[in-house]
C-alpha positions, 0 to 999 in steps of 0.5 A, spaced: 499 499 500 505 504 501 509 502 495 502 504 490 500 511 495 509 512 493 508 511 486 501 516 484 504 522 488 510 521 484 506 519 477 502 526 479 508 531 481 511 530 475 506 533 471 504 540 475 508 545 474 508 549 480 510 549 487 504 551 491 500 546 487 505 540 487 504 542 495 495 541 495 496 535 491 501 532 496 498 533 502 491 531 499 493 525 496 497 523 502 492 524 507 487 521 503 490 514 501 493 513 508 484 514 510 484 509 506 489 504 507 488 505 515 480 503 512 482 497 508 487 494 513 480 495 518 476 491 513 481 486 513 482 484 520 475 484 521 475 479 513 480 475 517 476 474 524 469 473 521 474 468 517 476 464 524 470 465 529 466 461 523 472 456 523 472 456 529 464 453 531 465 447 527 472 445 529 472 443 537 480 443 540 480 437 541 488 438 544 490 432 549 494 433 555 498 427 559 502 428 565 505 423 571 502 424 577 503 422 584 496 421 588 499 427 592 500 432 587 493 428 582 489 431 589 491 437 587 490 437 581 483 433 580 479 439 577 483 438 571 486 432 570 483 425 570 487 419 569 484 413 565 486 407 568 482 409 576 485 403 578 492 406 579 489 411 584 485 406 588 489 402 594 495 398 593 494 391 596 487 391 590 492 391 584 498 388 586 497 381 583 500 376 584 504 371 578 507 366 580 514 366 584 513 375 582 509 379 586 508 386 583 512 391 587 510 398 585 509 403 577 514 407 577 517 413 572 524 414 569 525 421 567 532 420 562 532 419 555 531 414 548 537 410 549 537 411 556 530 407 557 533 401 552 538 400 557 533 401 564 530 395 560 535 390 561 535 392 569 535 387 575 535 391 583 536 388 589 531 391 595 531 391 602 524 390 607 526 389 614 520 386 618 520 385 626 528 384 626 529 381 620 532 382 614 529 380 606 533 382 600 529 380 593 531 381 586 527 386 584 524 384 576 523 389 572 518 390 566 516 396 560 509 398 562 505 398 556 498 400 558 499 407 557 500 406 550 494 402 549 491 407 551 494 412 546 490 406 540 484 408 544 485 415 545 485 414 537 479 408 536 475 414 540 475 419 536 476 416 528 470 412 531 468 420 532 470 423 527 474 427 528 479 430 525 485 427 528 492 430 530 498 426 532 498 425 539 504 428 543 505 425 549 513 422 550 511 419 558 507 415 556 514 410 553 518 411 561 513 408 565 515 401 568 514 395 574 516 392 578 517 386 581 518 382 587 521 374 586 520 368 591 516 372 597 515 368 601 508 367 604 508 369 610 509 375 608 503 382 607 502 385 601 501 391 606 510 390 607 512 391 600 510 398 601 516 398 605 521 394 600 527 400 599 531 399 593 537 402 590 537 405 583 544 405 581 546 411 576 539 411 575 537 414 583 536 420 581 532 420 574 527 414 577 519 416 581 516 412 585 508 411 584 507 415 580 502 414 575 499 417 568 494 422 568 490 426 562 485 431 561 480 427 560 473 425 563 470 418 563 463 419 564 459 414 566 450 416 562 445 411 564 442 409 557 434 408 556 433 403 551 426 403 549 428 409 546 433 405 541 430 406 534 431 401 527 433 405 522 434 399 517 437 393 519 444 395 522 443 400 524 440 404 532 439 411 532 439 412 540 438 418 545 443 420 551 441 426 556 448 430 557 449 437 560 457 438 555 453 434 548 456 440 543 464 437 545 462 429 548 465 423 545 462 417 545 466 410 547 464 405 542 470 401 542 467 395 537 463 396 532 462 403 528 458 409 530 455 411 523 452 419 526 452 422 531 446 429 532 448 434 538 443 438 541 443 443 546 442 437 552 443 430 547 445 427 543 443 422 537 447 416 536 447 413 529 450 405 531 450 397 529 453 397 536 447 394 542 448 397 548 450 397 555 445 399 560 451 405 561 457 409 556 462 411 556 462 419 554 470 422 554 469 430 555 475 433 553 477 438 559 480 444 555 488 447 559 489 455 557 495 458 560 500 453 562 505 458 568 499 456 573 502 448 573 509 452 574 511 448 581 510 440 578 516 436 577 513 434 569 508 438 566 503 437 562 505 436 554 500 435 549 499 436 541 497 443 541 499 447 535 497 454 533 491 456 530 493 457 521 485 458 519 487 459 511 493 452 513 486 449 514 482 450 508 489 450 505 488 444 506 481 441 506 482 445 498 481 439 493 486 442 490 491 442 496 499 441 492 505 440 497 510 445 498 516 447 502 513 452 505 507 448 509 513 444 512 515 449 516 508 451 516 507 445 520 513 444 523 513 452 527 505 452 528 508 447 535 509 453 539 510 449 544 516 445 541 522 451 541 528 447 543 529 445 534 529 448 528 527 447 520 532 449 516 531 446 510 528 440 506 530 435 501 528 432 496 531 423 496 538 427 498 541 426 504 548 427 508 549 424 513 545 419 518 537 420 519 533 421 527 535 415 530 527 416 533 520 412 534 515 413 529 511 417 535 504 416 530 505 408 530 497 407 533 495 412 526 500 407 523 498 400 525 490 402 526 490 404 518 494 404 512 494 408 508 498 406 500 503 411 497 505 412 490 511 414 491 517 411 494 520 419 495 523 420 501 522 427 504 529 429 509 528 435 514 532 439 517 533 440 522 538 446 528 539 445 534 543 447 540 542 441 545 538 436 547 535 434 553 531 428 555 525 429 550 529 431 544 527 426 541 520 423 541 520 431 540 523 431 534 519 424 531 512 427 533 514 433 529 516 428 523 511 423 524 506 431 524 509 431 517 508 424 515 501 424 517 498 431 512 503 427 506 503 420 507 505 418 500 513 419 502 517 417 508 518 423 512 526 423 516 529 427 519 536 429 519 541 434 524 545 439 525 548 443 529 545 451 529 
């Protein structure tokens, strides 16, 4: 706009002779075009706001956060975070299990990078229990906890069946849990004494956090269903009515069967499904988390898949004439503003120098659930600049690579690291 204004004044002044006329026109043109420019910018801002508001009316923000906590912290933040598996918060006596000569002792969280986690899987430790003046020494075995990884797949399944657009899930904490077992425990020692067992974790001592479990911002609710309201639409599909005060954002948890459609009303939902429901239906509601500053006293901050709202990017993404471009890859990486340790430097197709990042497929649940045929065998190499590597460095890189591959499924996406 400034260039256009300058051009108009320059060309007009060439045709004027009197300095007085030049000055008059200069002032008039400058003020007039400045008014047009300001008015035009205001109209653009108003137009952008209207587009964004209309887009947000249709798109719900289903950002999933997760965080490891112990029971004391959980009680403090229970209004925000809900455990996916509520058995973790019950008394130890109710969840302890004897398997052959092994007895479950406790769950731990290991705050280490991926390489050290692989080392920890191979460890065994010594534990000591003093009871009635007698000291008992035991071997403590380590077992990788896959329950939270399976819960990620459950989240994916619920999203898919509810017709929610899926983004790659970023939950690095879920890959760092272990269960500890005591071998050859005498029968005369009860479960209530196991909490007193002291374990020497050796070189991992500073990284082990005992009796932690994973919570998220997913609230699970049980809703009673009046089966008389079920109405057969055809031979395979029925309609059910579920009352809920959060009907606009509820997700219906169906583990088997299919959801054909969900109609949302003010205080109830119509569910079209081929599943014969129980007396109770499970609903999920995703709690929104806005300001991270309020959680600054937590040992582990909530990590999630939140990204910046990009209205124009979303319109482009949904367009049938969408093309692949390098700039779009940069936009995807930059949209996750909470990941600040790395910067995308360049994108190369079938051309790289060095070794790809030894991360993991953080999109594995999606890739195993939905098969996407690749049209080509081309590989996109994303070069990342970085200054240092912390414990979650490869989790973040793997998440970013998975995010790009999710948008560009016809390419294999690899990362290459360069020192900043």
